[in-house]
C-alpha positions in Angstrom: 10.5 59.8 12.2 8.2 61.0 14.9 7.9 64.5 15.9 7.1 66.1 19.2 6.7 69.6 20.5 9.7 71.0 22.5 9.7 70.7 26.2 8.7 74.1 27.4 8.0 72.9 31.0 9.4 75.4 33.2 9.6 75.9 37.1 10.1 79.8 37.6 13.2 80.8 39.6 10.7 83.3 41.3 8.7 80.5 43.0 10.1 81.7 46.4 7.9 84.8 46.1 4.7 82.7 46.7 4.3 83.2 50.4 4.2 87.0 50.2 0.9 87.3 48.5 -0.7 86.7 45.0 1.0 89.7 43.1 4.8 89.2 43.1 5.0 85.8 41.6 2.2 86.5 39.2 4.0 89.5 37.9 7.4 87.4 37.4 5.3 84.6 35.9 3.8 87.0 33.2 7.3 88.6 32.6 8.7 85.1 31.8 5.8 83.9 30.0 5.6 87.1 27.7 9.3 86.8 26.9 8.7 84.5 23.8 5.8 86.8 22.2 6.3 90.3 23.7 9.6 91.5 25.4 8.1 94.8 25.9 5.4 93.2 28.1 8.1 91.5 30.2 9.8 94.9 30.8 6.7 96.5 31.8 5.9 93.7 34.2 9.3 93.6 35.8 8.8 97.3 36.4 5.6 96.7 38.2 7.3 93.8 40.3 10.1 96.4 41.2 7.3 99.2 42.3 5.6 96.3 44.4 8.8 95.5 46.1 9.4 99.2 47.0 5.9 99.8 48.4 6.1 96.6 50.4 9.5 97.7 51.9 8.1 101.0 52.8 5.2 99.4 54.4 7.3 97.2 56.6 9.2 100.2 57.7 6.4 102.3 58.6 6.7 104.5 55.6 3.7 103.6 53.6 2.6 107.2 53.5 5.7 108.3 51.6 5.4 109.8 48.0 3.6 107.6 45.7 5.6 107.7 42.5 8.2 105.0 42.1 11.2 107.7 41.8 10.2 109.5 44.9 9.5 106.4 46.9 12.8 104.9 46.1 14.5 108.3 46.9 12.9 107.9 50.4 13.9 104.4 50.8 17.7 105.4 49.7 17.6 108.5 52.3 16.6 105.9 55.0 19.3 103.5 53.8 16.9 100.5 53.1 17.8 100.6 49.5 21.4 101.2 48.8 24.2 100.6 46.3 23.8 97.8 43.9 20.2 97.4 45.3 19.2 100.8 44.2 20.7 100.5 40.7 18.8 97.2 40.2 15.5 99.3 41.3 16.3 102.0 38.9 17.5 100.0 35.8 14.0 98.1 36.1 12.3 101.4 36.4 14.1 103.0 33.2 13.5 100.1 31.0 10.1 99.5 32.1 9.4 103.2 31.2 10.9 102.8 27.7 8.7 99.9 27.3 5.6 101.7 28.2 6.2 105.0 26.5 8.2 104.2 23.5 7.1 100.5 22.9 10.8 99.4 23.0 12.3 96.2 24.3 14.4 93.4 22.7 14.5 89.9 23.8 18.0 90.3 25.1 17.0 93.5 27.0 14.2 91.4 28.7 16.7 88.5 29.6 18.9 91.0 31.2 16.0 92.5 33.1 14.7 89.2 34.2 18.2 88.4 35.7 18.4 91.7 37.5 14.8 91.2 38.7 15.8 87.9 40.1 18.5 89.3 42.0 16.2 92.0 43.5 13.7 89.4 44.4 16.6 87.5 46.2 17.3 90.6 48.1 13.5 91.1 48.9 13.4 87.5 50.1 16.4 87.7 52.4 15.1 91.0 53.8 11.8 90.1 54.6 11.6 86.4 54.7 11.8 84.0 57.5 15.1 83.0 59.7 16.0 80.5 57.0 15.8 83.1 54.2 17.7 85.8 56.1 20.4 83.0 57.1 21.3 79.9 55.4 19.2 80.4 52.0 21.3 80.4 49.0 19.7 81.5 45.6 20.8 79.4 42.7 21.6 81.0 39.3 18.6 82.4 37.5 17.1 79.9 35.0 15.4 81.6 32.2 12.3 80.3 30.3 12.8 78.0 27.6 12.6 79.6 24.1 10.0 77.6 22.1 11.8 78.4 19.0 15.4 77.0 20.1 14.5 73.6 18.8 13.3 74.7 15.5 16.3 76.7 14.8 18.5 73.8 15.5 16.6 71.6 13.0 16.7 74.6 10.5 20.5 74.5 10.8 20.5 70.7 10.4 18.4 71.1 7.2 20.8 73.7 5.7 23.7 71.5 6.4 21.9 68.7 4.7 21.1 70.8 1.8 24.8 71.7 1.6 25.9 67.9 1.5 23.3 67.0 -1.1 24.9 69.8 -3.4 28.3 68.5 -2.8 27.4 65.0 -4.1 25.2 65.6 -6.8 27.5 63.7 -9.1 26.4 60.6 -7.4 22.9 60.2 -8.5 22.0 57.5 -5.9 23.3 59.4 -3.2 22.0 62.8 -4.4 18.4 61.1 -4.5 19.0 59.7 -1.1 20.1 63.0 0.4 17.1 64.8 -1.1 14.7 62.2 0.2 16.1 62.7 3.8 16.1 66.5 3.2 12.4 66.0 2.4 11.9 64.2 5.5 13.8 66.8 7.6 11.6 69.6 5.8 8.4 67.7 6.9 9.7 67.5 10.4 10.7 71.3 10.3 7.3 72.2 9.1 5.6 70.1 11.9 8.1 71.5 14.6 7.4 75.1 13.3 3.7 74.4 13.6 4.2 73.0 17.3 6.4 75.9 18.3 3.9 78.6 16.6 1.0 76.6 18.7 3.4 76.9 21.9 3.7 80.7 21.1 0.0 81.1 20.7 -0.6 79.2 24.1 2.1 81.2 25.9 0.5 84.6 24.6 -2.9 83.3 25.8 -1.5 82.5 29.1 0.2 85.9 29.4 -3.0 87.8 28.6 -4.8 85.8 31.0 -2.2 86.6 33.7 -2.6 90.1 32.7 -6.5 89.9 33.3 -5.8 88.5 36.7 -3.3 91.2 37.9 -5.8 93.6 38.8 -7.6 91.2 41.3 -4.0 90.0 42.5 -3.1 93.8 43.0 -6.2 94.2 45.3 -5.6 91.3 47.3 -1.8 92.3 47.6 -3.0 95.9 48.7 -4.6 94.3 51.8 -1.6 92.3 52.5 0.6 95.5 52.3 -1.9 97.3 54.6 -1.8 94.7 57.2 2.1 94.9 57.1 2.0 98.8 57.6 -0.6 98.5 60.4 1.8 96.2 62.3 4.7 98.4 61.5 3.0 101.6 62.8 2.6 100.1 66.2 6.3 100.6 66.8 7.6 102.7 63.5 11.2 103.6 64.8 12.0 100.0 65.9 10.5 98.6 62.6 12.4 101.0 60.4 15.6 100.3 62.1 15.2 96.4 61.8 14.2 96.8 58.1 17.4 98.9 57.4 19.6 96.3 59.3 18.0 93.3 57.4 18.2 95.0 54.0 21.9 96.0 54.6 22.5 92.3 55.3 20.7 91.2 52.2 22.5 93.8 50.1 25.9 92.4 51.2 24.7 88.9 50.4 23.4 89.7 47.0 26.1 88.5 44.6 26.0 90.2 41.2 27.9 88.4 38.4 30.2 90.6 36.2 27.6 90.2 33.5 24.8 91.3 35.7 27.1 94.2 36.9 27.7 95.0 33.2 24.0 95.2 32.6 23.7 97.9 35.5 26.8 99.7 34.0 25.2 99.8 30.7 21.9 101.4 32.0 23.9 104.0 33.8 26.0 104.8 31.0 23.0 104.8 28.5 21.0 107.3 31.1 24.1 109.6 31.0 23.7 109.8 27.2 26.3 107.3 25.9 25.8 104.9 23.1 26.4 101.5 24.8 25.8 97.6 24.6 28.5 95.6 26.2 27.2 92.6 24.3 27.3 94.1 20.7 29.4 97.4 20.9 32.4 95.6 21.5 36.0 96.0 20.1 36.4 92.5 19.1 33.1 92.7 17.2 34.3 95.6 15.2 32.8 98.5 17.1 35.2 101.6 16.8 34.9 105.4 17.9 33.2 107.5 15.4 33.0 111.2 14.7 30.1 113.1 16.4 29.2 109.9 18.6 29.7 109.5 22.3 30.4 106.0 22.7 31.1 103.5 25.4 32.9 100.6 23.7 33.6 97.3 25.6 36.7 95.0 25.6 39.0 97.5 24.1 42.8 96.6 24.0 45.0 98.6 26.1 48.7 99.0 26.8 50.2 100.6 29.8 54.0 101.1 30.8 53.4 99.3 34.1 50.9 96.5 33.0 51.8 95.9 29.4 49.0 94.6 27.3 45.4 94.6 28.6 41.6 94.6 27.9 39.6 97.6 29.3 36.1 96.7 30.3 34.9 100.0 28.7 36.5 103.0 27.1 34.6 106.1 26.9 34.9 107.8 23.4 33.7 111.5 22.5 34.3 111.4 18.8 37.6 109.8 18.4 39.0 110.7 21.6 39.1 108.4 24.7 38.4 110.1 27.7 37.9 107.6 30.3 38.2 103.8 31.3 35.4 102.1 33.2 36.0 98.7 34.9 33.1 96.2 35.6 34.1 93.8 38.3 31.9 91.3 40.2 29.7 93.2 42.7 31.3 96.5 41.7 29.3 99.2 40.2 30.2 102.2 38.0 29.3 105.3 39.9 29.0 109.1 38.7 29.3 108.4 35.2 29.0 111.7 33.1 
C-alpha cells in the first residue's frame, strides 16, 4: 500500500491583506506557518500584526504622532472612537497573549488557534474600515480556515493501528487469523513510520519557512513604514475631515464584525484571566469535572443552574471565590463581558 505525505496546501484566510503592503500578510503567514512547530511564535507574530493595524489606523486618522507604545496608541484610538467595544477587546487580547509569549515563553497550540481566529476578525474589521468600496459594502468574510496540522493524518493512522492491535489480541485463538492480523499490523506500522517521517519532514519544512519569513520581516517592516508615512502625509492635508471619515468607517466595520459565541468566549476568558481569575472555557468546565476549590478564584464554564422563574439551565460561567459563587457571566454572540473584577 503506497504512502503519501499529508496534503498541507493552505490558502491563507488573510490573503485579502495583500494590497495593504508587504507586512500584514507576511506577519499573518508567519503566524500560521509557526503554529505546527512553535505556537509562541504565532502569538508574537499576531501581536505584531495588531500593532501594525493600530499604527495604520492612527496614520489614516492623522494621528501618527500619537504615543508609540501599543497600550498608549490603543488608548488614543479608543478615546477618538476609532477602536471601540469588541474591536478594542480583540486588540487587547492579542496584545496580552503576545506579551506572555515574549516575556514568559508561554503559548499552547489551542491558545494560538484562538488568537488566529481573533486576529482574523480584527483583519476583517481593518479591511472593511480601510478597504475599497466593495470591502466597505458588499464584502462578507468567510469563516476562518486554520492551517492544516501535519500530524492529523499520523494520529488517525496511529489510532487505526491501535484498533488493529486490539483486534489481533482478541483473535489470537485463531492462529491463521492472528498471523494475518499481525501481518496487517506490520504493514500498518510500516505505513505509520513512513507517514511519521513525512510529517517530521513537513514540520522541518514549515519551521524553515517560518524562520525565512522572520528574516524577511525587517525588510517588509521598512517597506511598510514608507506606505504608512505616505498615508499619514495624505491625512495631514485635512486631518479633521480624515479623522471623522475613519471614525465613521471604523464604526460601520465594527458593527459588521460578527463574533461567534466561541470567539466571544475567547475574549471573555482573556478579560477574566487579566482580572485574576483561573479560567479556560474549553477545559475548566463543569461537565468536564471542574469544581470550585478552597483558596482559588475560578471561573467555571457551563455550570448547571436552577431558578424559580426559569427552572433548570446552564450558566456560561459562574465565578467562584473559594467554594462561594459570587457572579454569573453570560457569553452571547456579539456580546462581551465588561467590568469583570
